[in-house]
C-alpha positions as a LaTeX table, in Angstrom:
\begin{tabular}{lrrr}
\hline
Residue & $x$ (\AA) & $y$ (\AA) & $z$ (\AA) \\
\hline
Unk1 & 70.73 & 83.50 & 102.78 \\
Unk2 & 73.38 & 85.67 & 102.79 \\
Unk3 & 73.87 & 88.89 & 100.93 \\
Unk4 & 77.21 & 89.93 & 100.02 \\
Unk5 & 78.73 & 93.10 & 98.84 \\
Unk6 & 81.14 & 93.82 & 95.80 \\
Unk7 & 85.13 & 95.34 & 96.65 \\
Unk8 & 83.49 & 98.35 & 94.52 \\
Unk9 & 80.71 & 98.56 & 96.98 \\
Unk10 & 83.10 & 98.44 & 99.73 \\
Unk11 & 85.33 & 100.52 & 98.19 \\
Unk12 & 82.82 & 103.24 & 97.82 \\
Unk13 & 81.62 & 103.00 & 101.11 \\
Unk14 & 85.25 & 103.59 & 102.70 \\
Unk15 & 85.64 & 106.88 & 100.25 \\
Unk16 & 82.52 & 108.05 & 100.94 \\
Unk17 & 83.12 & 108.21 & 104.46 \\
Unk18 & 87.27 & 109.07 & 104.17 \\
Unk19 & 87.01 & 111.33 & 101.12 \\
Unk20 & 90.53 & 112.90 & 102.18 \\
Unk21 & 91.66 & 109.81 & 101.04 \\
Unk22 & 90.69 & 110.25 & 97.26 \\
Unk23 & 93.64 & 112.26 & 96.35 \\
Unk24 & 96.27 & 109.26 & 97.75 \\
Unk25 & 94.13 & 106.61 & 95.88 \\
Unk26 & 93.76 & 108.36 & 92.44 \\
Unk27 & 97.43 & 109.15 & 92.56 \\
Unk28 & 98.14 & 105.22 & 93.18 \\
Unk29 & 95.69 & 104.12 & 90.50 \\
Unk30 & 97.72 & 105.92 & 88.21 \\
Unk31 & 100.54 & 104.88 & 88.80 \\
Unk32 & 99.97 & 101.39 & 88.64 \\
Unk33 & 98.14 & 102.26 & 85.20 \\
Unk34 & 102.11 & 103.62 & 84.35 \\
Unk35 & 103.39 & 100.62 & 85.18 \\
Unk36 & 100.83 & 97.44 & 84.12 \\
Unk37 & 98.80 & 99.34 & 81.47 \\
Unk38 & 95.52 & 97.50 & 83.11 \\
Unk39 & 92.56 & 99.97 & 81.65 \\
Unk40 & 89.98 & 98.25 & 83.11 \\
Unk41 & 91.05 & 98.27 & 86.79 \\
Unk42 & 91.82 & 102.08 & 86.05 \\
Unk43 & 88.62 & 102.85 & 85.01 \\
Unk44 & 86.96 & 100.53 & 87.75 \\
Unk45 & 89.16 & 102.57 & 90.24 \\
Unk46 & 87.93 & 105.64 & 88.53 \\
Unk47 & 83.97 & 104.27 & 88.32 \\
Unk48 & 84.30 & 104.08 & 92.31 \\
Unk49 & 85.08 & 107.34 & 92.79 \\
Unk50 & 82.92 & 108.68 & 89.91 \\
Unk51 & 80.17 & 107.14 & 91.87 \\
Unk52 & 80.90 & 109.14 & 94.98 \\
Unk53 & 81.48 & 112.25 & 93.59 \\
Unk54 & 77.93 & 111.19 & 91.83 \\
Unk55 & 77.47 & 109.82 & 88.46 \\
Unk56 & 74.74 & 112.30 & 87.49 \\
Unk57 & 75.86 & 115.33 & 88.40 \\
Unk58 & 79.53 & 114.25 & 87.18 \\
Unk59 & 77.90 & 113.22 & 83.63 \\
Unk60 & 75.87 & 117.19 & 83.40 \\
Unk61 & 79.25 & 118.27 & 84.01 \\
Unk62 & 80.90 & 116.26 & 81.49 \\
Unk63 & 78.33 & 116.56 & 78.61 \\
Unk64 & 77.49 & 113.26 & 78.72 \\
Unk65 & 74.79 & 111.11 & 79.86 \\
Unk66 & 74.56 & 108.72 & 82.74 \\
Unk67 & 74.50 & 105.84 & 80.97 \\
Unk68 & 77.55 & 107.14 & 78.79 \\
Unk69 & 79.35 & 107.74 & 81.30 \\
Unk70 & 78.87 & 104.52 & 82.97 \\
Unk71 & 79.57 & 102.78 & 79.54 \\
Unk72 & 82.80 & 105.04 & 79.31 \\
Unk73 & 83.97 & 103.82 & 83.15 \\
Unk74 & 83.35 & 100.21 & 82.12 \\
Unk75 & 85.69 & 97.94 & 81.84 \\
Unk76 & 84.95 & 97.13 & 78.55 \\
Unk77 & 84.67 & 101.50 & 77.97 \\
Unk78 & 87.38 & 102.62 & 75.71 \\
Unk79 & 86.94 & 106.74 & 76.58 \\
Unk80 & 88.66 & 108.78 & 74.64 \\
Unk81 & 91.28 & 111.04 & 76.10 \\
Unk82 & 89.47 & 114.14 & 76.32 \\
Unk83 & 86.44 & 112.28 & 78.13 \\
Unk84 & 89.11 & 110.94 & 80.85 \\
Unk85 & 90.72 & 115.13 & 80.77 \\
Unk86 & 86.84 & 116.03 & 81.20 \\
Unk87 & 85.58 & 113.03 & 84.03 \\
Unk88 & 89.24 & 113.80 & 86.33 \\
Unk89 & 88.37 & 117.81 & 86.00 \\
Unk90 & 84.61 & 117.26 & 87.06 \\
Unk91 & 86.09 & 114.84 & 89.87 \\
Unk92 & 88.04 & 118.64 & 90.80 \\
Unk93 & 91.87 & 117.27 & 89.06 \\
Unk94 & 93.95 & 117.70 & 86.05 \\
Unk95 & 95.97 & 115.15 & 84.01 \\
Unk96 & 99.49 & 116.27 & 84.14 \\
Unk97 & 102.89 & 114.65 & 82.73 \\
Unk98 & 105.27 & 113.35 & 85.31 \\
Unk99 & 108.97 & 113.21 & 84.94 \\
Unk100 & 110.01 & 109.06 & 85.21 \\
Unk101 & 112.46 & 108.58 & 88.01 \\
Unk102 & 115.73 & 106.25 & 88.23 \\
Unk103 & 113.40 & 104.43 & 90.94 \\
Unk104 & 110.67 & 103.33 & 88.65 \\
Unk105 & 111.14 & 100.84 & 86.11 \\
Unk106 & 109.05 & 100.85 & 83.01 \\
Unk107 & 110.82 & 98.13 & 80.43 \\
Unk108 & 109.80 & 95.19 & 78.96 \\
Unk109 & 112.65 & 92.69 & 80.20 \\
Unk110 & 112.19 & 91.65 & 84.07 \\
\hline
\end{tabular}
């Protein structure tokens, strides 16, 4: 019987082997979220990077349990903004506002 790996496992392995690509991945993940508002996808992407960085050490740095961090970053998670900010800081990033450009369309109409 064949054993298949999940997309998250493949992505995690890729970033373990190519850590320099994490910056672009996170930038693109937040850019996509700004357009589609798909929080489950964003949390999934953050969960992958958290596993690359080490869930247990990140949980300690954030002040959460390992299970709490995993729950916050689950597809059904609904973390508070201060939790997301702490998670991003533990990853080595911070949340900053970015002015919308004329090339980006954030309207409700097509």
